C-alpha positions as a printed Julia matrix, in Angstrom:
143×3 Matrix{Float64}:
 48.8   57.89  -43.7
 51.41  55.06  -43.48
 54.25  53.99  -45.81
 52.95  51.54  -48.54
 54.75  48.56  -48.07
 56.22  47.1   -51.49
 57.18  43.57  -51.75
 59.27  42.33  -54.84
 58.43  39.66  -56.73
 60.92  37.58  -58.76
 59.62  36.25  -62.49
 59.16  32.79  -60.71
 57.18  33.83  -57.84
 55.03  36.32  -60.13
 54.52  33.19  -62.67
 53.1   30.9   -59.92
 50.78  33.63  -58.2
 49.5   34.52  -61.68
 49.07  31.06  -62.12
 47.07  30.59  -59.04
 44.9   33.84  -59.65
 43.79  32.22  -62.94
 43.89  28.42  -62.29
 43.29  28.46  -57.98
 40.6   26.11  -57.0
 38.91  28.53  -54.38
 37.7   31.98  -54.99
 39.49  32.95  -51.37
 42.79  31.49  -52.74
 42.74  33.55  -56.03
 41.93  36.45  -54.33
 44.87  36.56  -51.92
 47.21  35.87  -55.28
 45.61  38.94  -56.62
 45.96  41.19  -53.83
 50.19  40.04  -53.74
 50.24  41.01  -57.17
 48.76  44.21  -56.77
 50.94  45.08  -53.73
 53.83  44.03  -55.94
 52.56  46.76  -58.59
 53.27  49.24  -55.45
 49.65  49.66  -54.57
 48.61  50.72  -51.12
 46.15  48.67  -48.92
 43.55  51.38  -49.01
 43.22  51.36  -52.81
 43.27  47.32  -53.03
 40.92  47.31  -50.36
 38.62  49.6   -52.56
 38.89  47.22  -55.51
 38.59  43.93  -54.09
 36.58  44.64  -50.5
 38.12  43.64  -47.32
 40.04  45.77  -44.76
 43.8   47.1   -45.11
 44.56  44.45  -42.02
 43.88  41.52  -43.82
 45.44  42.26  -46.82
 48.69  43.38  -44.79
 47.95  39.84  -43.14
 48.15  37.84  -46.23
 51.33  39.57  -47.48
 52.88  38.73  -44.19
 52.01  35.55  -44.66
 53.33  34.9   -48.37
 56.73  36.61  -47.08
 56.71  33.82  -44.38
 55.62  30.79  -46.07
 55.49  31.48  -50.09
 52.63  30.72  -52.48
 51.31  27.57  -49.94
 50.44  30.48  -47.18
 47.88  31.97  -49.25
 46.11  28.6   -48.83
 43.25  28.0   -46.59
 44.78  25.87  -43.64
 42.69  22.69  -42.62
 41.11  22.11  -39.31
 38.5   25.71  -40.25
 35.25  24.87  -39.77
 32.87  22.92  -37.49
 34.05  18.9   -36.81
 31.64  16.41  -38.22
 29.41  14.79  -35.98
 29.71  11.47  -37.5
 33.2   10.29  -38.2
 34.37   7.5   -40.88
 36.71   5.91  -38.57
 34.48   5.31  -35.43
 31.32   5.46  -36.71
 31.31   3.94  -40.12
 30.84   0.23  -38.76
 27.4    1.07  -36.61
 26.38   3.2   -39.87
 26.48   0.58  -42.06
 24.62  -1.76  -39.67
 21.88   0.38  -39.02
 21.44   1.3   -42.64
 21.32  -2.27  -43.94
 19.08  -3.19  -41.06
 16.59  -0.69  -41.9
 17.23   0.18  -45.78
 14.21   1.8   -47.24
 13.58   3.64  -43.73
 16.71   6.27  -42.73
 14.68   7.58  -40.35
 14.45   4.19  -38.23
 18.07   3.63  -39.1
 18.96   7.6   -37.55
 16.7    6.96  -34.2
 18.96   3.66  -33.91
 22.11   5.01  -34.11
 21.57   8.16  -32.16
 20.77   6.11  -29.18
 23.93   3.87  -29.77
 26.23   6.6   -30.72
 24.79   8.74  -28.05
 24.72  11.8   -30.87
 21.96  13.89  -31.9
 21.85  14.72  -35.97
 19.56  15.12  -38.86
 18.58  12.47  -41.52
 20.14  15.09  -43.9
 23.59  14.59  -42.26
 23.28  10.71  -42.03
 22.6   10.62  -45.77
 25.62  13.34  -46.38
 27.85  11.06  -44.42
 26.75   8.15  -46.61
 27.42   9.87  -49.79
 30.8   10.93  -48.38
 31.89   7.69  -47.24
 30.37   5.98  -50.48
 32.48   8.3   -52.67
 35.86   7.73  -50.77
 35.53   4.14  -50.81
 34.84   4.3   -54.8
 38.1    6.57  -55.05
 39.78   3.77  -53.42
 38.75   1.38  -55.38
 39.39   3.06  -58.72
 42.84   3.41  -57.66
């Protein structure tokens, strides 16, 4: 059994972590804040693993990242996951033209876009892209 790593938190740090634990936007961020808070209470990684699940190594890795970067280090970094098939900056003009042309039948617009863009995607992907770009343009108009 290795030595239990204990982290000392200032009142400001503890308050920020408790706020992140209670009001964080994602479950993963809230759980990471809770991990650091539990480690500051002199609990072992094994005990925290039993409480929260996961593995000891991930708890220790998040603790190292917190020590290096602060509470911002507990947030999930961007760039995770698969890249989108349709890109707003390069494909938006083609998509809007194809959808205007076949407004009532997205399957026709999809077939035309697949030929023009040389990409294969589902109708659901096209709908999701349209919804996302329309929502983004509405936000820009409201600001």
